[in-house]
C-alpha positions as CSV (number, residue, x, y, z in Angstrom):
1,X,263.8,253.4,-59.0
2,X,266.7,254.4,-60.6
3,X,270.0,252.9,-59.4
4,X,272.9,254.7,-60.0
5,X,275.3,253.1,-62.6
6,X,278.5,253.1,-60.8
7,X,276.9,251.5,-57.6
8,X,276.7,248.0,-59.2
9,X,278.5,248.4,-62.3
10,X,280.7,245.5,-61.3
11,X,277.7,243.2,-61.7
12,X,277.0,244.1,-65.7
13,X,278.6,241.7,-68.0
14,X,276.5,242.8,-70.5
15,X,277.2,246.8,-70.1
16,X,279.1,247.1,-73.9
17,X,277.3,244.9,-75.4
18,X,274.1,247.1,-74.8
19,X,275.6,250.6,-75.8
20,X,274.6,249.9,-79.6
21,X,271.5,251.0,-81.7
22,X,270.9,247.9,-83.6
23,X,271.2,244.5,-82.7
24,X,269.9,241.0,-82.7
25,X,268.0,239.0,-79.5
26,X,265.3,237.0,-78.8
27,X,262.5,238.8,-76.6
28,X,261.3,237.2,-73.4
29,X,258.6,239.7,-72.4
30,X,257.3,243.2,-73.1
31,X,256.6,246.4,-70.2
32,X,253.7,248.7,-70.5
33,X,254.3,252.0,-68.6
34,X,251.4,254.0,-66.9
35,X,252.7,257.4,-66.9
36,X,250.6,260.2,-69.0
37,X,248.0,257.2,-69.3
38,X,246.3,256.8,-71.7
39,X,249.2,257.7,-73.6
40,X,251.4,255.6,-72.6
41,X,255.3,253.7,-73.6
42,X,255.4,250.3,-74.6
43,X,258.7,248.5,-74.7
44,X,260.0,245.3,-76.1
45,X,262.7,243.7,-73.8
46,X,265.5,241.9,-75.2
47,X,269.2,241.3,-74.5
48,X,271.6,242.7,-77.4
49,X,272.4,239.4,-78.5
50,X,270.8,236.0,-79.2
51,X,271.6,233.3,-75.9
52,X,270.5,230.1,-75.1
53,X,269.3,230.7,-71.7
54,X,267.2,233.5,-72.5
55,X,264.2,231.8,-70.6
56,X,266.4,232.5,-67.1
57,X,265.9,236.5,-68.0
58,X,262.2,236.7,-67.0
59,X,261.4,233.5,-64.9
60,X,261.2,234.7,-61.0
61,X,259.4,231.1,-60.4
62,X,262.8,229.8,-61.7
63,X,264.9,232.2,-59.8
64,X,263.2,231.1,-56.5
65,X,263.6,227.7,-57.3
66,X,267.3,227.9,-58.1
67,X,267.7,230.5,-55.2
68,X,269.0,232.9,-57.4
69,X,270.7,236.0,-55.1
70,X,270.1,239.3,-56.0
71,X,273.7,240.0,-58.0
72,X,272.7,237.1,-60.6
73,X,269.3,238.3,-60.9
74,X,270.4,241.8,-61.8
75,X,272.8,240.5,-63.8
76,X,270.3,238.7,-65.8
77,X,267.5,241.6,-65.8
78,X,270.2,244.7,-66.4
79,X,270.9,242.9,-70.4
80,X,267.1,243.6,-71.3
81,X,267.1,246.7,-73.2
82,X,263.6,248.0,-73.3
83,X,263.2,249.5,-76.6
84,X,260.1,251.3,-76.5
85,X,257.6,253.3,-78.4
86,X,254.4,255.6,-77.3
87,X,250.7,254.4,-77.8
88,X,247.4,255.2,-76.6
89,X,245.9,252.1,-74.8
90,X,243.3,251.6,-77.3
91,X,245.1,251.9,-80.8
92,X,246.4,249.3,-83.0
93,X,250.0,250.1,-84.7
94,X,252.8,247.8,-86.2
95,X,254.6,248.2,-83.0
96,X,251.7,246.8,-81.0
97,X,251.2,244.1,-83.1
98,X,254.8,243.0,-82.6
99,X,254.6,243.2,-79.1
100,X,251.3,241.2,-78.5
101,X,253.1,238.5,-80.5
102,X,255.8,238.6,-78.3
103,X,253.9,238.8,-74.8
104,X,251.8,235.6,-76.2
105,X,254.3,233.8,-76.9
106,X,255.3,230.8,-74.8
107,X,259.1,231.4,-75.0
108,X,261.1,234.2,-76.3
109,X,261.2,235.2,-80.1
110,X,263.7,236.2,-82.0
111,X,263.6,239.6,-83.2
112,X,265.7,242.1,-85.0
113,X,265.6,245.5,-83.3
114,X,267.1,249.1,-84.2
115,X,266.8,252.1,-82.2
116,X,266.9,256.2,-82.6
117,X,270.0,256.4,-80.5
118,X,272.2,254.3,-78.5
119,X,270.7,253.2,-75.3
120,X,272.1,255.4,-72.0
121,X,273.2,252.5,-69.6
122,X,270.8,252.3,-66.3
123,X,269.2,249.5,-64.2
124,X,265.7,250.7,-63.4
125,X,264.8,249.1,-60.5
126,X,261.4,249.6,-58.2
127,X,259.2,247.8,-56.0
128,X,256.8,246.3,-58.3
129,X,258.4,245.0,-61.6
130,X,261.5,242.9,-61.9
131,X,264.7,245.3,-62.9
132,X,265.2,246.5,-66.6
133,X,268.1,247.9,-68.2
134,X,268.8,250.9,-70.2
135,X,265.8,252.4,-72.8
136,X,265.7,253.5,-76.1
137,X,263.2,254.9,-78.4
138,X,262.5,252.0,-80.9
139,X,262.8,252.8,-84.7
140,X,262.4,250.2,-86.0
141,X,261.1,246.1,-84.9
142,X,260.9,242.7,-87.2
143,X,260.2,239.3,-85.7
144,X,262.5,236.9,-87.4
145,X,260.4,233.7,-86.4
146,X,257.3,232.7,-85.6
147,X,256.0,232.7,-82.3
148,X,255.0,229.6,-80.8
149,X,251.5,230.7,-79.0
150,X,249.7,227.7,-77.1
151,X,246.3,226.6,-78.6
152,X,244.8,227.5,-75.4
153,X,245.9,230.7,-75.1
154,X,244.8,231.6,-79.1
155,X,241.2,230.1,-78.2
156,X,241.0,232.5,-75.1
157,X,242.2,235.4,-76.8
158,X,240.2,235.2,-80.0
159,X,237.1,234.6,-77.7
160,X,236.1,238.2,-77.6
161,X,233.3,237.4,-75.3
162,X,235.1,235.8,-72.5
163,X,235.3,238.3,-69.7
164,X,239.1,238.9,-68.5
165,X,237.8,238.0,-64.8
166,X,237.2,234.4,-65.8
167,X,239.8,233.8,-68.9
168,X,242.5,234.2,-65.8
169,X,241.1,231.8,-63.5
170,X,240.8,229.5,-66.8
171,X,244.2,229.7,-68.3
172,X,245.7,229.4,-64.4
173,X,243.8,225.8,-64.6
174,X,245.2,225.0,-67.4
175,X,248.9,225.4,-66.3
176,X,249.4,228.8,-67.3
177,X,251.3,230.6,-64.7
178,X,250.8,234.7,-63.4
179,X,253.6,235.9,-65.0
180,X,252.6,234.9,-68.4
181,X,248.7,235.8,-67.6
182,X,250.3,239.3,-66.6
183,X,251.7,239.6,-69.9
184,X,248.5,238.7,-71.5
185,X,246.3,241.1,-69.9
186,X,249.2,243.8,-69.8
187,X,248.9,243.7,-73.5
188,X,245.4,243.6,-74.2
189,X,244.8,240.4,-75.5
190,X,242.0,239.5,-72.5
191,X,238.6,240.4,-71.8
192,X,235.5,241.2,-73.8
193,X,236.1,243.0,-77.2
194,X,234.8,246.3,-76.0
195,X,237.3,246.1,-72.8
196,X,240.1,244.9,-74.5
197,X,243.1,247.5,-74.1
198,X,247.1,248.0,-72.8
199,X,247.2,247.5,-69.2
200,X,250.0,249.0,-67.3
201,X,252.2,246.4,-66.4
202,X,252.4,247.6,-62.6
203,X,248.8,247.5,-62.5
204,X,248.4,244.2,-64.3
205,X,250.5,242.3,-62.0
206,X,248.0,243.5,-59.2
207,X,245.3,242.7,-61.2
208,X,245.9,239.2,-61.7
209,X,247.2,238.0,-58.4
210,X,243.9,239.3,-57.1
211,X,241.5,237.9,-59.7
212,X,243.2,234.5,-59.2
213,X,243.2,235.1,-55.4
214,X,239.5,235.7,-55.5
215,X,238.4,232.8,-57.6
216,X,240.5,230.8,-55.1
217,X,239.0,231.8,-51.9
218,X,235.2,230.9,-53.4
219,X,236.7,228.0,-53.4
220,X,238.6,227.2,-50.0
221,X,235.5,228.4,-48.3
222,X,234.0,225.5,-48.7
223,X,236.6,223.1,-47.1
224,X,236.6,222.4,-43.3
225,X,238.6,224.6,-40.9
226,X,242.6,224.2,-40.6
227,X,244.7,223.6,-37.3
228,X,246.8,225.8,-35.5
229,X,249.9,225.8,-37.7
230,X,252.9,228.2,-38.1
231,X,255.0,228.1,-41.2
232,X,258.4,230.1,-41.4
233,X,260.6,230.7,-44.4
234,X,262.1,233.5,-46.5
235,X,264.1,234.3,-49.8
236,X,266.4,237.5,-50.8
237,X,266.1,239.0,-46.9
238,X,262.4,239.1,-47.1
239,X,260.9,236.3,-44.2
240,X,257.5,235.6,-43.4
241,X,255.6,233.8,-40.6
242,X,251.9,232.5,-41.2
243,X,250.0,231.2,-39.1
244,X,246.5,229.4,-39.7
245,X,243.7,229.4,-37.1
246,X,240.8,227.3,-37.3
247,X,238.5,229.8,-37.9
248,X,236.9,230.8,-41.4
249,X,238.7,232.4,-44.4
250,X,239.9,236.1,-43.0
251,X,243.6,237.3,-43.9
252,X,245.7,240.2,-42.4
253,X,249.2,241.3,-43.6
254,X,251.9,243.0,-41.8
255,X,255.0,244.5,-43.6
256,X,257.9,244.9,-41.3
257,X,261.0,246.6,-42.2
258,X,263.9,245.7,-39.7
259,X,266.8,247.0,-41.9
260,X,269.4,248.6,-40.0
261,X,269.7,251.3,-42.5
262,X,266.1,252.2,-42.7
263,X,263.6,254.0,-40.4
264,X,261.5,251.2,-38.6
265,X,258.1,250.8,-40.4
266,X,255.0,248.7,-40.0
267,X,252.2,248.7,-43.0
268,X,249.1,246.2,-42.4
269,X,245.7,245.7,-44.4
270,X,243.3,242.9,-44.1
271,X,240.1,241.7,-44.9
272,X,237.6,239.3,-43.4
273,X,235.0,236.7,-44.8
274,X,233.1,239.2,-47.0
275,X,236.6,240.4,-48.9
276,X,238.0,243.8,-49.3
277,X,235.3,246.5,-50.8
278,X,238.9,248.5,-51.7
279,X,242.3,248.5,-52.4
280,X,245.4,247.6,-50.1
281,X,246.4,251.2,-50.0
282,X,248.9,250.2,-46.8
283,X,250.7,247.3,-48.1
284,X,249.4,247.8,-52.0
285,X,250.7,245.1,-54.3
286,X,252.7,242.6,-51.9
287,X,249.0,242.0,-50.3
288,X,247.8,240.4,-52.9
289,X,251.2,239.0,-54.0
290,X,251.2,237.0,-50.5
291,X,247.8,235.8,-50.2
292,X,247.7,234.3,-53.9
293,X,250.7,231.5,-52.4
294,X,248.7,231.2,-49.3
295,X,245.5,230.4,-51.4
296,X,247.0,227.7,-53.6
297,X,248.4,226.1,-50.2
298,X,245.0,226.2,-48.3
299,X,243.5,224.5,-51.3
300,X,246.5,221.7,-51.9
301,X,245.6,221.1,-48.2
302,X,241.4,221.3,-48.9
303,X,241.3,223.5,-45.7
304,X,240.6,227.2,-45.1
305,X,241.5,229.3,-41.9
306,X,242.0,232.6,-40.7
307,X,245.4,233.8,-42.1
308,X,247.8,236.0,-40.3
309,X,250.7,237.0,-42.5
310,X,254.1,238.2,-41.0
311,X,256.5,239.6,-43.3
312,X,259.9,241.1,-42.4
313,X,262.6,242.6,-44.2
314,X,265.7,242.5,-43.5
315,X,269.3,244.5,-44.9
316,X,269.8,241.5,-47.2
317,X,267.2,242.6,-49.3
318,X,269.6,245.7,-50.0
319,X,267.7,246.4,-53.7
320,X,263.8,246.4,-54.9
321,X,263.4,243.5,-57.5
322,X,259.9,243.8,-57.9
323,X,256.6,241.8,-55.9
324,X,257.6,238.6,-57.6
325,X,259.7,238.6,-54.7
326,X,256.6,238.7,-51.8
327,X,254.8,235.9,-54.1
328,X,258.3,233.6,-54.3
329,X,259.0,234.3,-50.5
330,X,255.8,233.2,-49.8
331,X,255.7,230.2,-51.4
332,X,259.1,228.9,-50.0
333,X,257.4,229.8,-46.4
334,X,254.3,227.9,-47.2
335,X,256.3,225.1,-48.6
336,X,258.3,224.4,-46.1
337,X,257.0,221.5,-42.9
338,X,254.4,223.9,-40.3
339,X,254.7,223.6,-36.7
340,X,251.4,222.7,-35.2
341,X,249.7,223.6,-31.9
342,X,247.0,222.6,-29.9
343,X,246.3,226.3,-28.7
344,X,246.5,229.9,-30.2
345,X,248.5,230.6,-27.2
346,X,250.9,228.4,-27.8
347,X,251.2,229.6,-31.1
348,X,251.4,233.0,-30.6
349,X,254.2,232.7,-27.8
350,X,256.1,230.8,-30.5
351,X,255.9,233.7,-32.6
352,X,257.1,236.0,-30.2
353,X,260.3,234.3,-29.6
354,X,261.0,233.7,-32.9
355,X,260.6,237.1,-33.7
356,X,262.9,238.0,-30.9
357,X,265.6,235.5,-31.8
358,X,265.4,236.6,-35.6
359,X,264.8,239.8,-36.0
360,X,265.5,241.3,-32.6
361,X,261.9,242.8,-32.6
362,X,258.9,242.9,-29.9
363,X,256.1,241.0,-32.0
364,X,253.5,242.0,-29.5
365,X,254.0,246.1,-31.1
366,X,252.2,243.5,-34.5
367,X,250.1,241.4,-32.6
368,X,248.1,243.8,-30.3
369,X,247.4,246.2,-33.6
370,X,246.0,242.7,-35.4
371,X,242.5,243.2,-36.4
372,X,241.8,239.7,-37.2
373,X,243.2,238.6,-33.6
374,X,241.2,241.2,-32.2
375,X,238.2,239.9,-34.1
376,X,238.5,235.8,-32.8
377,X,238.4,237.2,-29.2
378,X,235.3,239.4,-29.7
379,X,233.5,236.9,-32.3
380,X,231.4,234.7,-30.9
381,X,231.2,231.5,-33.4
382,X,228.8,228.7,-33.3
383,X,231.7,226.4,-32.2
384,X,231.3,227.9,-28.9
385,X,227.8,227.4,-28.3
386,X,228.4,223.5,-29.2
387,X,231.2,223.3,-26.7
């Protein structure tokens, strides 16, 4: 989605600095496009000058922890020029080598950029990725400092027998967060030698969330079942009610638009104990981004559960900022103190009242569609015979 310049022009304090074809800045990230795959655009993201706080320009966890509003995030992201070049997903080039060094670095790298033309000012926002600023064709690029690459990352990148599906959970366990892991996967530095290639950023975000989620699911399946628990919270106009039921692992997500200016819409996907066999086509990347923090919480609690997650998108979320919003809104929700209930009926009654009060919406429209709740009603468990 491309946002018209005039609509948010007052937010962009870097606008005048952006309109030049040569600058020195610090690059915190790269962007790998997906159109015309396998011949795609790769962009080095950098502001038009060196900034002390450049680490804040590409740090969703920090944005959430600091409660940044939409305007502040747009302010940061609109300052990142996408200096791009075309590359085949398996072809090496000097520009691609520079991009990989930027992507592997643990902090923004100083870089000198020459463009074919002055960039046209525009904010590019969408459902999957954090927004970026103007685009222009890269003519010349040169790193002006050596990037700092953590030893543990260098070791994994140098191991061309290490599968990406194993490397991602391994680095995550060493304290590397999903944003960094997405960069490593996107720029083609993870996986066995024969399988290494550029991965469009949109795909790598979901692949990272899904890979980490699957790894955590196998772990939490070994834990006892949780109590009836409900969490409520949100961020940037995205609210969640997350319900835990004392059952073996399963998960269902409903996403509901309660905006007054949009058509009412509901999207849903689910998985039972055996997992999904296909991509979540209804809720797409949000499915995996929501599931990951829930699994992190269950691991922390050392419990497994059947999880029903209800997302409500309100008018306060007036611009799409990327799927990271789902992940961080879920983290805020699951980080709040839960309400513990004595039965499923009491918990669902609480949900009905809360949804009616907060969103003027009838929760039964969702609950009656729930495959997870229907499965609970129909499935006979060993616990039933024991009681």
